[in-house]
C-alpha positions as a printed Julia matrix, in Angstrom:
67×3 Matrix{Float64}:
 -48.27  -50.01  -72.44
 -50.16  -47.11  -70.78
 -48.94  -44.77  -73.53
 -50.34  -47.07  -76.2
 -53.7   -47.19  -74.45
 -53.79  -43.4   -74.18
 -52.98  -43.0   -77.86
 -55.54  -45.64  -78.82
 -58.27  -43.86  -76.9
 -57.21  -40.58  -78.49
 -57.57  -42.12  -81.97
 -60.98  -43.56  -81.05
 -62.09  -40.14  -79.77
 -60.94  -38.49  -83.0
 -62.82  -41.04  -85.11
 -65.97  -40.54  -83.06
 -65.63  -36.76  -83.37
 -65.32  -37.03  -87.15
 -68.2   -39.47  -87.5
 -70.73  -37.55  -85.44
 -69.6   -34.13  -86.67
 -70.04  -35.28  -90.28
 -73.47  -36.68  -89.45
 -74.5   -33.43  -87.73
 -73.22  -31.15  -90.48
 -74.73  -33.2   -93.28
 -78.06  -33.41  -91.46
 -78.15  -29.64  -90.96
 -77.26  -29.16  -94.63
 -80.23  -31.32  -95.62
 -78.15  -34.15  -97.04
 -79.39  -36.91  -94.76
 -79.17  -39.54  -97.51
 -75.34  -39.32  -97.53
 -74.89  -38.73  -93.79
 -73.03  -41.59  -92.06
 -75.85  -42.31  -89.62
 -78.61  -40.94  -91.87
 -79.09  -37.99  -89.49
 -80.87  -40.18  -86.95
 -80.98  -37.75  -84.05
 -79.69  -34.23  -83.47
 -79.52  -34.83  -79.71
 -77.53  -38.04  -80.2
 -75.03  -36.28  -82.47
 -74.55  -33.42  -80.02
 -74.24  -35.75  -77.04
 -71.69  -38.0   -78.67
 -69.69  -34.97  -79.84
 -69.48  -33.77  -76.24
 -68.56  -37.24  -74.95
 -65.92  -37.73  -77.64
 -64.41  -34.34  -76.81
 -64.28  -35.29  -73.12
 -62.64  -38.62  -74.01
 -60.07  -36.82  -76.18
 -59.26  -34.37  -73.38
 -58.92  -37.12  -70.77
 -56.7   -39.25  -73.02
 -54.51  -36.3   -73.93
 -54.06  -35.17  -70.32
 -53.29  -38.74  -69.22
 -50.8   -39.14  -72.06
 -49.08  -35.91  -71.02
 -48.71  -37.24  -67.47
 -47.06  -40.42  -68.8
 -44.27  -38.53  -70.6
């Protein structure tokens, strides 16, 4: 069960990374009308990218300890 939780959090982190990275890139490219979150906030995108990267690192290191 702990392995499944680690992998689930890793998938969630990857989805968050993709979502906020796409929003950030599309906002910087000037395409806010097709951005997933309509380019709401640059600070929000950067913050959630950092938090998602931290979550991915923590889930990966925990998963490695389980093996």
